C-alpha positions in Angstrom: -36.8 3.2 -51.5 -35.4 6.0 -49.3 -37.0 6.1 -45.9 -38.3 9.5 -44.5 -36.5 11.0 -41.6 -39.8 11.8 -39.8 -43.1 10.0 -39.7 -46.3 11.0 -38.0 -48.6 8.6 -36.2 -51.7 9.9 -34.3 -50.2 13.4 -34.5 -46.9 12.3 -32.8 -43.6 12.9 -34.7 -41.3 9.9 -34.8 -37.7 10.5 -35.9 -35.5 8.0 -37.6 -32.7 6.8 -35.3 -29.2 6.7 -36.6 -28.7 3.2 -35.3 -28.1 -0.2 -36.9 -31.8 -1.1 -37.6 -33.0 2.5 -38.2 -36.2 2.4 -36.0 -38.2 5.6 -35.4 -38.3 7.2 -32.0 -40.8 9.7 -30.7 -41.9 11.5 -27.5 -45.2 9.8 -26.5 -47.7 11.0 -24.0 -48.5 8.5 -21.2 -51.8 8.5 -19.4 -51.5 9.6 -15.8 -48.1 11.2 -16.4 -47.2 14.8 -16.9 -44.1 14.2 -19.0 -43.9 12.4 -22.3 -41.9 9.2 -22.7 -39.5 8.3 -25.5 -40.9 5.3 -27.4 -40.3 3.6 -30.8 -43.0 3.9 -33.4 -43.6 0.2 -33.9 -43.8 -0.4 -30.1 -46.3 2.5 -29.8 -48.5 1.0 -32.6 -48.4 -2.5 -31.2 -49.2 -1.4 -27.6 -52.1 0.7 -29.0 -53.8 -2.4 -30.6 -52.6 -5.3 -28.5 -51.4 -4.0 -25.2 -48.0 -4.6 -23.6 -45.4 -6.8 -25.2 -44.9 -10.2 -23.4 -41.5 -10.7 -21.8 -39.0 -12.4 -24.2 -40.7 -11.2 -27.4 -40.0 -8.4 -29.9 -42.1 -6.6 -32.4 -40.9 -7.4 -36.0 -41.6 -5.5 -39.3 -42.8 -8.2 -41.7 -41.5 -6.3 -44.8 -38.5 -5.1 -42.8 -39.4 -1.5 -43.7 -39.1 0.3 -40.3 -41.1 3.3 -41.7 -44.1 1.0 -42.4 -45.6 0.7 -38.9 -49.1 -0.3 -39.9 -50.4 -2.9 -37.5 -50.8 -5.4 -40.4 -47.1 -5.2 -40.9 -46.2 -6.0 -37.3 -45.8 -9.4 -35.6 -44.5 -10.8 -32.4 -41.4 -13.0 -32.5 -39.4 -14.6 -29.7 -36.4 -12.4 -29.0 -33.8 -15.1 -30.0 -35.5 -15.7 -33.3 -35.8 -11.9 -34.0 -32.1 -11.4 -33.2 -31.1 -14.4 -35.3 -33.2 -13.2 -38.3 -31.7 -9.7 -38.3 -28.2 -10.9 -37.4 -28.0 -13.4 -40.3 -29.1 -10.8 -42.9 -27.1 -7.9 -41.6 -23.8 -9.7 -41.0 -23.4 -10.4 -44.7 -23.5 -6.9 -46.0 -23.3 -4.5 -43.1 -19.5 -3.8 -43.4 -19.6 -3.3 -47.1 -22.6 -1.0 -47.0 -21.1 1.0 -44.2 -17.8 1.6 -46.0 -19.2 2.2 -49.5 -22.4 4.0 -48.8 -23.5 4.7 -45.3 -20.6 6.7 -43.9 -20.2 9.1 -46.9 -24.0 9.6 -47.1 -24.3 10.3 -43.4 -21.4 12.8 -43.6 -23.1 14.6 -46.5 -26.5 14.6 -44.9 -25.3 15.9 -41.5 -23.9 19.0 -43.4 -27.2 19.7 -45.1 -30.0 22.2 -44.1 -32.3 19.3 -43.7 -30.1 17.7 -41.0 -29.9 21.0 -39.1 -33.7 21.3 -39.1 -34.0 17.6 -38.0 -31.6 18.0 -35.1 -33.4 21.2 -34.0 -36.8 19.6 -34.1 -35.5 16.4 -32.4 -34.1 18.5 -29.6 -37.3 20.5 -29.1 -39.6 17.4 -29.3 -37.5 14.7 -27.6 -34.2 15.7 -26.0 -35.2 18.9 -24.2 -37.8 17.1 -22.1 -35.3 14.4 -21.1 -32.4 16.8 -20.3 -34.7 19.0 -18.2 -36.2 16.2 -16.0 -35.6 16.7 -12.3 -33.1 14.5 -10.5 -32.6 14.2 -6.7 -29.1 13.9 -5.4 -27.2 14.1 -2.1 -24.7 16.9 -1.5 -21.3 15.4 -1.0 -20.4 18.1 1.5 -23.4 18.9 3.7 -25.3 15.6 3.1 -28.6 17.3 2.3 -30.9 16.4 -0.6 -31.0 18.8 -3.5 -32.6 18.8 -7.0 -30.8 19.3 -10.3 -31.7 18.5 -14.0 -30.8 15.3 -15.8 -28.4 17.2 -18.1 -26.2 18.1 -15.1 -26.8 15.1 -12.9 -23.6 13.2 -13.8 -21.3 16.1 -12.9 -23.3 17.7 -10.1 -22.0 16.9 -6.6 -23.0 19.8 -4.4 -26.2 21.6 -3.5 -24.7 25.1 -3.8 -21.5 27.0 -4.7 -21.0 27.5 -1.0 -20.7 23.8 -0.4 -18.6 23.3 -3.5 -16.1 26.0 -2.3 -16.1 24.6 1.3 -15.4 21.0 0.0 -12.5 22.3 -2.1 -11.0 24.2 0.8 -11.3 21.1 3.0 -9.6 18.9 0.4 -6.6 21.1 0.5 -6.2 21.0 -3.3 -5.4 24.8 -3.3 -2.9 24.7 -0.4 0.6 26.0 -0.9 3.6 26.6 1.3 4.1 30.3 2.3 6.7 32.0 4.4 5.6 33.9 7.5 6.6 37.6 7.2 7.2 37.8 11.0 9.1 34.6 12.1 10.3 33.5 8.7 9.0 29.9 9.1 7.2 28.1 6.3 3.5 27.4 6.8 0.6 25.9 4.7 -2.3 28.0 3.6 -4.8 28.4 0.8 -3.1 30.1 -2.2 -6.2 32.4 -2.6 -6.1 33.6 1.0 -4.1 36.8 1.5 -2.4 35.6 4.6 1.0 37.0 5.7 1.6 35.1 9.0 1.7 31.6 10.2 -0.8 30.4 12.9 1.5 31.2 15.8 2.2 34.8 14.6 -1.3 35.6 13.4 -2.6 38.8 15.1 -6.2 37.4 15.1 -5.0 34.3 17.0 -3.2 36.5 19.6 -6.3 38.6 20.2 -8.4 35.5 20.8 -5.9 34.2 23.3 -5.9 37.5 25.2 
């Protein structure tokens, strides 16, 4: 039986993950928090009826249908037993299924209009909230705290373009050798600066000295 790509529980949309076990992931509201939190459907249902899952245990689908998240179909298993159960069953056929069915089917589905709609809805309901979460970082140039979004947090290093430009100038990455138009000696300067003179021949330096 083909599993649906989207299931709805308590008005919350849960989308089928493209992972090994094909669980369903949704953006769940958490009491006392403004933002929603990504949570798998079977975990959401178990927590709703039984509270938090004890350490070292997993929630298992009795009929192994991850779209059937009725509380009667869920049970707690020790993590080691749960992993061994799935591992033994999946190891036998996973490679054959992936080669003969899964990969061609996934390629075909991702080109379909259904896939485009799924990815759009998934972005709106799940990914957008995560990417737009605020992240506090320290500017690598001025040392001040600044805020960026999660989507840019890995590449963001400076609080402003001013600090970014200052850090680049300080690093000397854009420095090149130029020839002074007055004394003819070589000197080092930023390639983007329209300098014509070395430090000794610079008119601005001479005026400061005087």
